[in-house]
RODO-2510 file (C-alpha; in nm, 4 decimals, decimal comma):
residues 350
     n   res          X          Y          Z
     1     m    13,5851    -0,2040     3,9248
     2     n    13,3842     0,1473     3,9858
     3     e    13,0246     0,1775     3,8885
     4     k    13,0684     0,4404     3,6104
     5     l    13,3274     0,2116     3,4432
     6     r    13,1027    -0,1073     3,4744
     7     m    12,8179     0,0762     3,3118
     8     t    13,0442     0,2169     3,0601
     9     i    13,1526    -0,1279     2,9512
    10     i    12,8043    -0,2608     2,9706
    11     y    12,6221    -0,0004     2,7629
    12     g    12,9322    -0,0237     2,5069
    13     v    12,8832    -0,3936     2,4601
    14     l    12,4816    -0,3411     2,4052
    15     t    12,5619    -0,0553     2,1473
    16     i    12,7958    -0,3088     1,9566
    17     f    12,5306    -0,5752     1,9607
    18     g    12,2653    -0,3530     1,8734
    19     l    12,4899    -0,1962     1,5623
    20     g    12,5444    -0,5761     1,4750
    21     m    12,1551    -0,6204     1,4616
    22     i    12,0646    -0,3397     1,2672
    23     i    12,3358    -0,3606     0,9906
    24     p    12,1058    -0,5898     0,7547
    25     f    11,8620    -0,3404     0,7909
    26     i    12,0828    -0,0698     0,6674
    27     w    12,2307    -0,2828     0,3947
    28     m    11,8612    -0,3616     0,2784
    29     l    11,7530     0,0082     0,2800
    30     s    12,0999     0,1194     0,0740
    31     t    12,0595    -0,1711    -0,1794
    32     s    11,6798    -0,0549    -0,2339
    33     l    11,8216     0,2539    -0,3562
    34     m    12,0785     0,1598    -0,5786
    35     t    12,0736     0,0782    -0,9434
    36     q    12,1092    -0,2994    -1,0349
    37     a    12,4325    -0,2191    -1,2282
    38     e    12,5873    -0,0650    -0,9153
    39     f    12,4810    -0,3658    -0,7049
    40     n    12,6223    -0,5985    -0,9644
    41     k    12,9816    -0,4357    -0,8875
    42     h    12,9637    -0,5940    -0,5664
    43     e    13,1242    -0,3308    -0,4053
    44     s    13,0929    -0,3163    -0,0039
    45     t    12,9331     0,0348     0,0608
    46     f    12,6340     0,1605     0,2725
    47     i    12,6223     0,4689     0,0765
    48     p    12,4485     0,4132    -0,2710
    49     r    12,6796     0,5733    -0,5299
    50     e    12,6233     0,5808    -0,9089
    51     t    12,9172     0,5669    -1,1464
    52     y    12,8557     0,6346    -1,5192
    53     y    12,9975     0,7883    -1,8415
    54     e    12,8945     1,1087    -1,9790
    55     w    12,9266     1,2119    -2,3345
    56     t    12,8909     1,5866    -2,4379
    57     p    12,8815     1,5934    -2,8055
    58     g    12,8611     1,9846    -2,8659
    59     g    13,1277     2,2133    -2,9064
    60     v    13,4217     1,9355    -3,0016
    61     p    13,4231     1,8200    -3,3676
    62     a    13,3473     1,4325    -3,4005
    63     s    13,6135     1,2221    -3,5506
    64     d    13,5867     1,0966    -3,9032
    65     k    13,4999     0,7419    -3,7745
    66     m    13,1944     0,8786    -3,5763
    67     s    13,0829     1,0628    -3,9161
    68     d    13,1087     0,7623    -4,0983
    69     a    12,9222     0,5574    -3,8319
    70     t    12,6171     0,7982    -3,8004
    71     e    12,5980     0,9478    -4,1516
    72     g    12,2574     0,9235    -4,2783
    73     s    12,1098     0,8116    -3,9476
    74     d    11,8680     1,0146    -3,7523
    75     l    12,0151     1,0433    -3,4096
    76     p    11,7963     1,1434    -3,1286
    77     s    11,7980     1,5278    -3,0313
    78     a    11,9350     1,4336    -2,7115
    79     i    12,2371     1,2762    -2,8578
    80     k    12,3180     1,5735    -3,0966
    81     s    12,3213     1,8231    -2,8289
    82     g    12,3509     1,8272    -2,4436
    83     k    12,4779     1,5553    -2,2281
    84     q    12,4124     1,2071    -2,2858
    85     k    12,4723     0,8844    -2,0648
    86     v    12,6954     0,6225    -2,2298
    87     i    12,8495     0,2906    -2,1854
    88     l    13,2114     0,2930    -2,2299
    89     v    13,3205    -0,0030    -2,4571
    90     m    13,6728     0,0689    -2,4899
    91     e    13,9534     0,3247    -2,5445
    92     q    14,1047     0,3564    -2,8841
    93     g    14,3922     0,6054    -2,9102
    94     t    14,2445     0,9593    -2,8592
    95     n    13,8837     0,8209    -2,9533
    96     s    13,6287     0,6075    -2,7193
    97     i    13,4016     0,3516    -2,8382
    98     i    13,0693     0,4133    -2,6813
    99     h    12,7140     0,3041    -2,6542
   100     s    12,4647     0,6057    -2,6177
   101     l    12,1741     0,5566    -2,3856
   102     d    11,8179     0,6877    -2,3794
   103     k    11,6758     0,8285    -2,0510
   104     d    11,5423     0,4683    -1,9662
   105     g    11,8898     0,3401    -2,0050
   106     k    11,8206     0,1683    -2,3061
   107     i    12,1022     0,1682    -2,5861
   108     v    11,9781     0,3778    -2,9004
   109     q    12,3106     0,3806    -3,1018
   110     e    12,5963     0,1368    -3,0860
   111     y    12,9752     0,1719    -3,1143
   112     l    13,0064     0,5066    -3,1718
   113     s    13,3723     0,6600    -3,1892
   114     v    13,3748     0,9853    -3,0393
   115     p    13,6899     1,1927    -2,9096
   116     s    13,7746     1,0900    -2,5437
   117     t    13,7777     1,4341    -2,4426
   118     q    13,3902     1,4445    -2,5033
   119     v    13,3558     1,1451    -2,2399
   120     k    13,3873     1,2128    -1,8911
   121     k    13,3455     0,9689    -1,5859
   122     v    13,0779     1,0636    -1,3447
   123     t    13,0403     0,9414    -0,9847
   124     k    12,7246     1,0478    -0,7917
   125     v    12,7198     1,0335    -0,4109
   126     p    12,4803     0,9528    -0,2868
   127     s    12,2725     0,8189    -0,5513
   128     l    11,9436     0,7673    -0,4358
   129     h    11,6822     0,5888    -0,6787
   130     w    11,3463     0,6151    -0,5060
   131     e    11,1853     0,5097    -0,8293
   132     n    11,2804     0,1582    -0,7423
   133     y    10,9906     0,1628    -0,4785
   134     t    10,7503     0,2577    -0,7485
   135     k    10,8759    -0,0179    -0,9688
   136     a    10,8346    -0,2831    -0,7069
   137     f    10,4988    -0,1860    -0,6040
   138     k    10,3791    -0,1816    -0,9482
   139     k    10,5403    -0,5089    -1,0731
   140     v    10,2823    -0,7273    -0,8850
   141     p     9,9834    -0,6109    -0,7050
   142     f    10,1048    -0,5335    -0,3783
   143     g     9,8004    -0,2994    -0,2831
   144     l     9,5950    -0,6129    -0,2934
   145     y     9,8390    -0,7834    -0,0756
   146     f     9,8471    -0,4986     0,1781
   147     a     9,4659    -0,4831     0,1887
   148     n     9,4426    -0,8721     0,2543
   149     t     9,7078    -0,8547     0,4999
   150     l     9,5241    -0,5731     0,6953
   151     y     9,2101    -0,7249     0,6937
   152     v     9,3270    -1,0676     0,8291
   153     s     9,5669    -0,9002     1,0764
   154     f     9,2871    -0,6698     1,2414
   155     l     9,0209    -0,9337     1,2331
   156     s     9,2586    -1,2033     1,3924
   157     l     9,3491    -0,9089     1,6422
   158     i     9,0246    -0,8833     1,7621
   159     g     8,9583    -1,2450     1,7992
   160     v     9,2911    -1,2900     2,0000
   161     l     9,1952    -0,9816     2,2393
   162     i     8,8424    -1,1368     2,3241
   163     t     8,9707    -1,4876     2,3703
   164     s     9,2581    -1,3941     2,5664
   165     m     9,0859    -1,1616     2,8087
   166     l     8,8090    -1,4369     2,8579
   167     a     9,0417    -1,7133     2,9098
   168     a     9,2946    -1,5196     3,1448
   169     y     9,0136    -1,4127     3,3676
   170     a     8,9169    -1,7499     3,4213
   171     f     9,2554    -1,8896     3,4976
   172     a     9,3466    -1,5641     3,6853
   173     r     9,0172    -1,5096     3,9065
   174     m     8,7944    -1,8123     3,8924
   175     e     8,8218    -2,1286     4,0939
   176     f     8,7469    -2,4688     3,9068
   177     i     8,8838    -2,8347     3,9054
   178     g     9,2091    -2,8522     3,6922
   179     r     9,2444    -2,4963     3,6538
   180     d     9,6335    -2,4953     3,7020
   181     f     9,6544    -2,8103     3,4863
   182     f     9,4668    -2,6725     3,1944
   183     f     9,6893    -2,3559     3,1883
   184     y     9,9777    -2,5383     3,2031
   185     l     9,8513    -2,7618     2,9290
   186     f     9,8038    -2,4851     2,7147
   187     l    10,1621    -2,3279     2,8003
   188     s    10,3068    -2,6709     2,6702
   189     m    10,1247    -2,6089     2,3362
   190     m    10,3766    -2,3322     2,2827
   191     m    10,6460    -2,5810     2,2492
   192     v    10,4877    -2,7447     1,9366
   193     p    10,6228    -2,5929     1,6163
   194     e    10,3910    -2,5111     1,3207
   195     p    10,5079    -2,7560     1,0833
   196     i    10,4078    -3,0531     1,3237
   197     y    10,0415    -2,9591     1,2916
   198     l    10,0234    -2,8267     0,9606
   199     i     9,9101    -3,1442     0,7847
   200     s     9,6309    -3,2187     1,0761
   201     s     9,5070    -2,8615     1,0412
   202     y     9,4937    -2,8630     0,6383
   203     v     9,2782    -3,2120     0,6558
   204     l     9,0457    -3,0374     0,9272
   205     l     8,9929    -2,7381     0,7122
   206     d     8,9225    -2,9167     0,4075
   207     k     8,6826    -3,1312     0,5865
   208     i     8,4657    -2,7945     0,6722
   209     h     8,5492    -2,6499     0,3480
   210     w     8,7465    -2,3591     0,4532
   211     l     9,0317    -2,4092     0,2303
   212     d     9,1200    -2,1191     0,0106
   213     t     8,8809    -1,8986     0,2059
   214     y     8,9431    -1,5772     0,4551
   215     q     8,8125    -1,7979     0,7498
   216     a     9,1297    -2,0361     0,7104
   217     l     9,3391    -1,7319     0,7747
   218     i     9,1161    -1,5769     1,0436
   219     i     8,9440    -1,8323     1,2483
   220     p     9,2477    -2,0563     1,3670
   221     w     9,4540    -1,7568     1,4586
   222     c     9,1863    -1,5968     1,6988
   223     v     9,3463    -1,7818     1,9876
   224     n     9,7021    -1,6986     2,1192
   225     i     9,8344    -1,8877     2,4190
   226     f    10,1113    -1,6403     2,4623
   227     t     9,8769    -1,3519     2,4907
   228     i     9,6585    -1,5543     2,7263
   229     f     9,9610    -1,5810     2,9636
   230     l    10,0360    -1,2199     2,9323
   231     f     9,6859    -1,1059     3,0550
   232     r     9,6712    -1,4083     3,3188
   233     q    10,0148    -1,2788     3,4795
   234     h     9,8466    -0,9201     3,4750
   235     f     9,5059    -1,0099     3,6259
   236     k     9,6557    -1,2020     3,9029
   237     s     9,8936    -0,9093     3,9757
   238     l     9,5726    -0,6998     4,0395
   239     p     9,4757    -0,6175     4,4260
   240     q     9,1968    -0,8539     4,5443
   241     e     9,0486    -0,5578     4,7266
   242     l     8,9428    -0,4148     4,3978
   243     f     8,7112    -0,7049     4,3434
   244     d     8,5916    -0,7309     4,6836
   245     a     8,4756    -0,3636     4,6815
   246     a     8,3268    -0,4231     4,3431
   247     a     8,1397    -0,7286     4,4684
   248     i     7,9838    -0,5657     4,7591
   249     d     7,8540    -0,2870     4,5261
   250     g     7,6893    -0,5795     4,3270
   251     c     7,9239    -0,5958     4,0365
   252     s     7,8824    -0,9192     3,8173
   253     t     8,1855    -1,1480     3,6950
   254     f     8,1841    -0,9833     3,3655
   255     g     8,1246    -0,6412     3,5187
   256     m     8,4537    -0,6929     3,6894
   257     l     8,6336    -0,7882     3,3700
   258     w     8,4790    -0,5031     3,1752
   259     r     8,4972    -0,2270     3,4363
   260     i     8,8069    -0,3037     3,6415
   261     m     9,0305    -0,5427     3,4544
   262     i     9,0297    -0,4160     3,1001
   263     p     9,0858    -0,0330     3,1961
   264     l     9,3855    -0,1359     3,4012
   265     s     9,5324    -0,3677     3,1153
   266     k     9,6189    -0,0853     2,8392
   267     p    10,0099    -0,1866     2,8572
   268     i     9,9097    -0,5351     2,8050
   269     i     9,6542    -0,4749     2,5126
   270     a     9,8989    -0,2654     2,3546
   271     t    10,1648    -0,5543     2,3885
   272     a     9,9042    -0,8158     2,2551
   273     s     9,8009    -0,5851     1,9868
   274     v    10,1638    -0,5613     1,8564
   275     f    10,2669    -0,9036     1,8752
   276     s     9,9294    -1,0439     1,7295
   277     l     9,9911    -0,8094     1,4347
   278     i    10,3516    -0,8668     1,3934
   279     g    10,2719    -1,2174     1,3695
   280     s     9,9803    -1,1936     1,1292
   281     w    10,2003    -0,9599     0,9324
   282     n    10,4762    -1,2128     0,9048
   283     s    10,2712    -1,5105     0,8346
   284     f    10,4236    -1,7157     0,5401
   285     m    10,3875    -2,0861     0,5931
   286     w    10,0219    -2,1069     0,6818
   287     p     9,8774    -1,8751     0,4139
   288     l    10,0849    -2,0415     0,1605
   289     v     9,9278    -2,3902     0,2349
   290     m     9,6061    -2,3061     0,2946
   291     t     9,5119    -2,0607     0,0067
   292     t     9,6001    -2,0745    -0,3593
   293     r     9,3891    -1,7952    -0,4946
   294     p     9,5939    -1,5142    -0,6111
   295     e     9,3296    -1,2772    -0,4723
   296     l     9,3666    -1,4229    -0,1071
   297     r     9,7672    -1,3862    -0,0856
   298     v     9,8629    -1,1884     0,1847
   299     l    10,1824    -0,9790     0,2076
   300     q    10,4405    -1,2305     0,2719
   301     v    10,3259    -1,4920     0,0216
   302     g    10,2911    -1,1958    -0,2452
   303     l    10,6608    -1,1078    -0,1601
   304     s    10,7782    -1,4758    -0,2141
   305     y    10,6088    -1,4913    -0,5738
   306     f    10,7708    -1,1325    -0,6413
   307     n    11,1028    -1,3118    -0,5372
   308     q    11,0460    -1,5547    -0,8102
   309     e    10,9448    -1,3053    -1,0789
   310     a    11,2279    -1,0506    -1,0101
   311     s    11,4952    -1,2966    -0,8689
   312     t    11,7707    -1,0903    -1,0743
   313     q    11,6628    -0,7741    -0,9747
   314     t    11,7982    -0,7362    -0,6376
   315     s    11,7507    -0,3703    -0,5749
   316     l    11,3435    -0,4048    -0,6396
   317     l    11,3600    -0,7112    -0,4135
   318     m    11,5075    -0,5030    -0,1500
   319     a    11,2973    -0,2136    -0,1944
   320     a    10,9587    -0,4567    -0,1547
   321     s    11,1112    -0,5898     0,1473
   322     t    11,1720    -0,2267     0,3056
   323     f    10,8077    -0,1101     0,2360
   324     s    10,6933    -0,4512     0,3465
   325     i    10,8505    -0,4143     0,7019
   326     v    10,7894    -0,0253     0,7552
   327     p    10,4206    -0,0425     0,8712
   328     i    10,5376    -0,2942     1,1523
   329     l    10,8404    -0,0966     1,2474
   330     i    10,6531     0,2136     1,2916
   331     l    10,3833     0,0155     1,5216
   332     f    10,6470    -0,1280     1,7390
   333     f    10,8234     0,2087     1,7859
   334     l    10,4887     0,3805     1,8970
   335     a    10,4160     0,1182     2,1419
   336     q    10,7587     0,0302     2,2697
   337     k    10,6657     0,1835     2,6095
   338     q    10,3684    -0,0243     2,6672
   339     i    10,5633    -0,3358     2,5621
   340     i    10,8169    -0,2572     2,8352
   341     a    10,5527    -0,1954     3,0909
   342     s    10,3718    -0,5191     2,9728
   343     y    10,6695    -0,7400     3,0363
   344     a    10,7498    -0,5727     3,4017
   345     k    10,3882    -0,6713     3,4887
   346     a    10,4206    -1,0217     3,3409
   347     g    10,7288    -1,0872     3,5396
   348     l    10,5672    -1,0469     3,8524
   349     k    10,5578    -1,3731     4,0634
   350     d    10,2095    -1,5284     4,1779
***
């Protein structure tokens, strides 16, 4: 098999799997722009479309039955003239039985009998209902949830960067008894799932009166073992000659970290920042257990409560889910080059 055919097969397979991964996101975006009535039809389509009936009362005389139904009633002016969205109840000979709707989709007049020539089926493709995002955002205080999430995420990020750089510098460049043992002990903690230590953490935070506070959301997450690993691998890959020259020039231990390592670690810092922000942004179990006050809810917890309140409004749920992940997607795409570069560095052998 020649090289060109081999690469074509590889990229073809990768493309298929890539499309398979983004299909759920496309479905979520498509559903967020539909009306709930269109979603309830369960039609498999990724292009939002809206099908409805339109009644044009002007120009064609109404039937005697319609006159009897509407005689003495004050119909809205939108019904008396112009086009009007309606619900088609049934066909009855040459007439159609309809419910007339106002601009908000509420029924204003029931069981009107009108000539079928005045009722027209309309299919709108694409039918993009951007107002779903406004409705979802206003239904619960998502502004507060975003503010809490940003506050917790950025303070946790600052803590993660400080602790990771100091710990990685010690594990990579300093000699002390048990250095490798403690490093591998740290790495082994990555295998412990969060539910295992959730109860003990709750008891500890209760003892120090941090439950239902910002401290419970921030301080425990100011250390990240994976980030320490990334920084340690990068620091070990730096040439020893740089540190020898700095020591000859009288640079202190902290000065080597601040003046040599950190300026050469921009890809690692970018990667650590992205993963820390993603972790804080998607955090659900920890803030759900450690906080109960509504004013402390972060985005994912708020989204869960919104799911309970709007469980029958799938289009609003998908709209809320979409604007919840958009900031993280933008951040990831802006920093993807730095992430790839950092993984290349982290993969170097000691």
